[in-house]
N, CA, C and O atoms as a GROMACS GRO file, in nm:
protein
  240
    1MET      N    1  -0.174  -0.536   1.791
    1MET     CA    2  -0.201  -0.503   1.653
    1MET      C    3  -0.071  -0.468   1.579
    1MET      O    4  -0.053  -0.511   1.465
    2SER      N    5   0.019  -0.391   1.641
    2SER     CA    6   0.144  -0.353   1.573
    2SER      C    7   0.229  -0.476   1.545
    2SER      O    8   0.300  -0.480   1.445
    3GLN      N    9   0.222  -0.576   1.631
    3GLN     CA   10   0.299  -0.700   1.606
    3GLN      C   11   0.246  -0.768   1.481
    3GLN      O   12   0.325  -0.816   1.400
    4ILE      N   13   0.116  -0.774   1.464
    4ILE     CA   14   0.057  -0.837   1.345
    4ILE      C   15   0.098  -0.762   1.220
    4ILE      O   16   0.133  -0.824   1.120
    5ILE      N   17   0.094  -0.630   1.224
    5ILE     CA   18   0.133  -0.550   1.108
    5ILE      C   19   0.278  -0.578   1.073
    5ILE      O   20   0.313  -0.590   0.956
    6GLY      N   21   0.363  -0.589   1.176
    6GLY     CA   22   0.502  -0.620   1.152
    6GLY      C   23   0.523  -0.758   1.092
    6GLY      O   24   0.620  -0.779   1.019
    7GLU      N   25   0.435  -0.851   1.122
    7GLU     CA   26   0.443  -0.986   1.065
    7GLU      C   27   0.399  -0.987   0.918
    7GLU      O   28   0.455  -1.059   0.836
    8VAL      N   29   0.299  -0.906   0.887
    8VAL     CA   30   0.240  -0.906   0.753
    8VAL      C   31   0.318  -0.818   0.655
    8VAL      O   32   0.337  -0.855   0.540
    9PHE      N   33   0.363  -0.702   0.701
    9PHE     CA   34   0.430  -0.606   0.612
    9PHE      C   35   0.577  -0.590   0.649
    9PHE      O   36   0.612  -0.587   0.767
   10ASP      N   37   0.660  -0.579   0.548
   10ASP     CA   38   0.801  -0.544   0.568
   10ASP      C   39   0.805  -0.391   0.566
   10ASP      O   40   0.787  -0.331   0.460
   11LEU      N   41   0.829  -0.330   0.679
   11LEU     CA   42   0.818  -0.184   0.690
   11LEU      C   43   0.950  -0.110   0.673
   11LEU      O   44   0.960   0.008   0.707
   12ARG      N   45   1.050  -0.176   0.623
   12ARG     CA   46   1.174  -0.108   0.592
   12ARG      C   47   1.149  -0.016   0.472
   12ARG      O   48   1.077  -0.055   0.380
   13PRO      N   49   1.206   0.103   0.471
   13PRO     CA   50   1.181   0.197   0.362
   13PRO      C   51   1.200   0.137   0.222
   13PRO      O   52   1.114   0.156   0.136
   14ALA      N   53   1.307   0.067   0.199
   14ALA     CA   54   1.330   0.007   0.066
   14ALA      C   55   1.223  -0.095   0.031
   14ALA      O   56   1.182  -0.105  -0.085
   15ALA      N   57   1.176  -0.170   0.129
   15ALA     CA   58   1.072  -0.271   0.104
   15ALA      C   59   0.939  -0.205   0.070
   15ALA      O   60   0.866  -0.252  -0.017
   16ILE      N   61   0.908  -0.095   0.138
   16ILE     CA   62   0.785  -0.020   0.108
   16ILE      C   63   0.791   0.035  -0.033
   16ILE      O   64   0.694   0.024  -0.108
   17ILE      N   65   0.904   0.094  -0.069
   17ILE     CA   66   0.921   0.149  -0.203
   17ILE      C   67   0.905   0.040  -0.309
   17ILE      O   68   0.840   0.061  -0.411
   18GLU      N   69   0.963  -0.075  -0.283
   18GLU     CA   70   0.952  -0.186  -0.378
   18GLU      C   71   0.810  -0.239  -0.386
   18GLU      O   72   0.757  -0.257  -0.495
   19TYR      N   73   0.747  -0.265  -0.270
   19TYR     CA   74   0.612  -0.321  -0.267
   19TYR      C   75   0.512  -0.231  -0.338
   19TYR      O   76   0.426  -0.279  -0.413
   20LEU      N   77   0.523  -0.102  -0.316
   20LEU     CA   78   0.429  -0.007  -0.377
   20LEU      C   79   0.478   0.045  -0.512
   20LEU      O   80   0.408   0.125  -0.576
   21ASP      N   81   0.595   0.002  -0.555
   21ASP     CA   82   0.651   0.042  -0.684
   21ASP      C   83   0.652   0.195  -0.696
   21ASP      O   84   0.598   0.251  -0.792
   22LEU      N   85   0.713   0.260  -0.599
   22LEU     CA   86   0.706   0.406  -0.591
   22LEU      C   87   0.811   0.480  -0.674
   22LEU      O   88   0.814   0.603  -0.672
   23LEU      N   89   0.895   0.410  -0.746
   23LEU     CA   90   0.997   0.479  -0.824
   23LEU      C   91   0.953   0.504  -0.968
   23LEU      O   92   1.036   0.535  -1.054
   24ARG      N   93   0.824   0.492  -0.992
   24ARG     CA   94   0.770   0.519  -1.127
   24ARG      C   95   0.734   0.667  -1.140
   24ARG      O   96   0.698   0.730  -1.041
   25PRO      N   97   0.743   0.723  -1.258
   25PRO     CA   98   0.708   0.865  -1.276
   25PRO      C   99   0.557   0.885  -1.292
   25PRO      O  100   0.509   0.911  -1.402
   26ILE      N  101   0.482   0.873  -1.183
   26ILE     CA  102   0.335   0.884  -1.190
   26ILE      C  103   0.285   1.010  -1.120
   26ILE      O  104   0.164   1.031  -1.109
   27TYR      N  105   0.375   1.092  -1.074
   27TYR     CA  106   0.334   1.199  -0.983
   27TYR      C  107   0.262   1.314  -1.052
   27TYR      O  108   0.197   1.393  -0.984
   28ARG      N  109   0.270   1.326  -1.183
   28ARG     CA  110   0.195   1.429  -1.253
   28ARG      C  111   0.044   1.404  -1.235
   28ARG      O  112  -0.032   1.499  -1.215
   29LYS      N  113   0.002   1.278  -1.241
   29LYS     CA  114  -0.140   1.245  -1.221
   29LYS      C  115  -0.186   1.283  -1.079
   29LYS      O  116  -0.297   1.333  -1.061
   30THR      N  117  -0.102   1.259  -0.981
   30THR     CA  118  -0.143   1.290  -0.844
   30THR      C  119  -0.152   1.438  -0.820
   30THR      O  120  -0.231   1.482  -0.736
   31SER      N  121  -0.074   1.517  -0.892
   31SER     CA  122  -0.078   1.662  -0.872
   31SER      C  123  -0.206   1.723  -0.928
   31SER      O  124  -0.247   1.830  -0.883
   32ALA      N  125  -0.269   1.657  -1.025
   32ALA     CA  126  -0.389   1.712  -1.087
   32ALA      C  127  -0.515   1.685  -1.006
   32ALA      O  128  -0.596   1.776  -0.987
   33TYR      N  129  -0.535   1.564  -0.957
   33TYR     CA  130  -0.659   1.530  -0.889
   33TYR      C  131  -0.638   1.463  -0.753
   33TYR      O  132  -0.729   1.400  -0.700
   34GLY      N  133  -0.520   1.476  -0.697
   34GLY     CA  134  -0.493   1.416  -0.567
   34GLY      C  135  -0.456   1.271  -0.579
   34GLY      O  136  -0.451   1.216  -0.689
   35HIS      N  137  -0.429   1.208  -0.465
   35HIS     CA  138  -0.382   1.071  -0.468
   35HIS      C  139  -0.463   0.973  -0.386
   35HIS      O  140  -0.431   0.854  -0.386
   36PHE      N  141  -0.566   1.017  -0.315
   36PHE     CA  142  -0.648   0.923  -0.238
   36PHE      C  143  -0.774   0.887  -0.317
   36PHE      O  144  -0.831   0.971  -0.387
   37GLY      N  145  -0.816   0.763  -0.302
   37GLY     CA  146  -0.940   0.717  -0.364
   37GLY      C  147  -0.933   0.697  -0.512
   37GLY      O  148  -1.035   0.700  -0.581
   38ARG      N  149  -0.814   0.676  -0.565
   38ARG     CA  150  -0.796   0.657  -0.708
   38ARG      C  151  -0.801   0.508  -0.739
   38ARG      O  152  -0.752   0.426  -0.661
   39ASN      N  153  -0.860   0.472  -0.854
   39ASN     CA  154  -0.874   0.331  -0.892
   39ASN      C  155  -0.778   0.288  -1.000
   39ASN      O  156  -0.773   0.170  -1.033
   40GLU      N  157  -0.700   0.380  -1.055
   40GLU     CA  158  -0.606   0.344  -1.160
   40GLU      C  159  -0.499   0.251  -1.105
   40GLU      O  160  -0.461   0.262  -0.988
   41PRO      N  161  -0.450   0.160  -1.188
   41PRO     CA  162  -0.349   0.065  -1.141
   41PRO      C  163  -0.217   0.128  -1.098
   41PRO      O  164  -0.140   0.065  -1.026
   42GLU      N  165  -0.191   0.251  -1.139
   42GLU     CA  166  -0.068   0.319  -1.100
   42GLU      C  167  -0.066   0.354  -0.951
   42GLU      O  168   0.041   0.371  -0.893
   43PHE      N  169  -0.182   0.364  -0.890
   43PHE     CA  170  -0.191   0.409  -0.751
   43PHE      C  171  -0.192   0.287  -0.658
   43PHE      O  172  -0.295   0.248  -0.603
   44THR      N  173  -0.073   0.229  -0.643
   44THR     CA  174  -0.059   0.103  -0.570
   44THR      C  175  -0.088   0.115  -0.422
   44THR      O  176  -0.118   0.015  -0.357
   45TRP      N  177  -0.080   0.237  -0.365
   45TRP     CA  178  -0.106   0.251  -0.221
   45TRP      C  179  -0.253   0.238  -0.188
   45TRP      O  180  -0.289   0.236  -0.070
   46GLU      N  181  -0.340   0.231  -0.289
   46GLU     CA  182  -0.482   0.212  -0.266
   46GLU      C  183  -0.522   0.065  -0.266
   46GLU      O  184  -0.640   0.034  -0.248
   47LYS      N  185  -0.429  -0.025  -0.284
   47LYS     CA  186  -0.459  -0.168  -0.285
   47LYS      C  187  -0.515  -0.212  -0.149
   47LYS      O  188  -0.474  -0.163  -0.044
   48THR      N  189  -0.607  -0.305  -0.155
   48THR     CA  190  -0.661  -0.365  -0.031
   48THR      C  191  -0.637  -0.517  -0.029
   48THR      O  192  -0.705  -0.590   0.044
   49ASN      N  193  -0.542  -0.563  -0.108
   49ASN     CA  194  -0.520  -0.706  -0.121
   49ASN      C  195  -0.470  -0.773   0.007
   49ASN      O  196  -0.479  -0.895   0.018
   50MET      N  197  -0.419  -0.697   0.102
   50MET     CA  198  -0.371  -0.756   0.227
   50MET      C  199  -0.480  -0.759   0.335
   50MET      O  200  -0.459  -0.815   0.442
   51ALA      N  201  -0.594  -0.699   0.308
   51ALA     CA  202  -0.701  -0.694   0.407
   51ALA      C  203  -0.748  -0.831   0.455
   51ALA      O  204  -0.766  -0.850   0.576
   52PRO      N  205  -0.768  -0.929   0.366
   52PRO     CA  206  -0.809  -1.062   0.414
   52PRO      C  207  -0.707  -1.126   0.509
   52PRO      O  208  -0.744  -1.190   0.608
   53LEU      N  209  -0.580  -1.109   0.480
   53LEU     CA  210  -0.476  -1.166   0.568
   53LEU      C  211  -0.478  -1.097   0.704
   53LEU      O  212  -0.468  -1.163   0.807
   54LEU      N  213  -0.490  -0.966   0.704
   54LEU     CA  214  -0.499  -0.893   0.832
   54LEU      C  215  -0.624  -0.932   0.911
   54LEU      O  216  -0.620  -0.946   1.033
   55LYS      N  217  -0.732  -0.949   0.839
   55LYS     CA  218  -0.858  -0.991   0.903
   55LYS      C  219  -0.840  -1.127   0.970
   55LYS      O  220  -0.881  -1.147   1.085
   56ASP      N  221  -0.780  -1.220   0.898
   56ASP     CA  222  -0.757  -1.354   0.955
   56ASP      C  223  -0.666  -1.350   1.078
   56ASP      O  224  -0.693  -1.415   1.178
   57LYS      N  225  -0.558  -1.274   1.068
   57LYS     CA  226  -0.461  -1.270   1.178
   57LYS      C  227  -0.518  -1.200   1.303
   57LYS      O  228  -0.479  -1.232   1.415
   58THR      N  229  -0.610  -1.105   1.284
   58THR     CA  230  -0.668  -1.035   1.397
   58THR      C  231  -0.792  -1.104   1.454
   58THR      O  232  -0.838  -1.072   1.563
   59GLY      N  233  -0.845  -1.198   1.376
   59GLY     CA  234  -0.966  -1.268   1.420
   59GLY      C  235  -1.093  -1.185   1.403
   59GLY      O  236  -1.194  -1.212   1.468
   60ILE      N  237  -1.087  -1.086   1.318
   60ILE     CA  238  -1.205  -1.002   1.296
   60ILE      C  239  -1.299  -1.069   1.200
   60ILE      O  240  -1.405  -1.014   1.168
   0.00000   0.00000   0.00000
């Protein structure tokens, strides 16, 4: 499983920051109501767009 994740995601810190666009000033919103389960477009870490690719690669 870790090999598949390594194939699908670039796990270098700079790549994660870029992919999730984490250098935006959005943290005031997260301090008020938390950061999990949010649907606003600013919360890029909630995306599930890679799930189909992971599903295909794992054969699930």
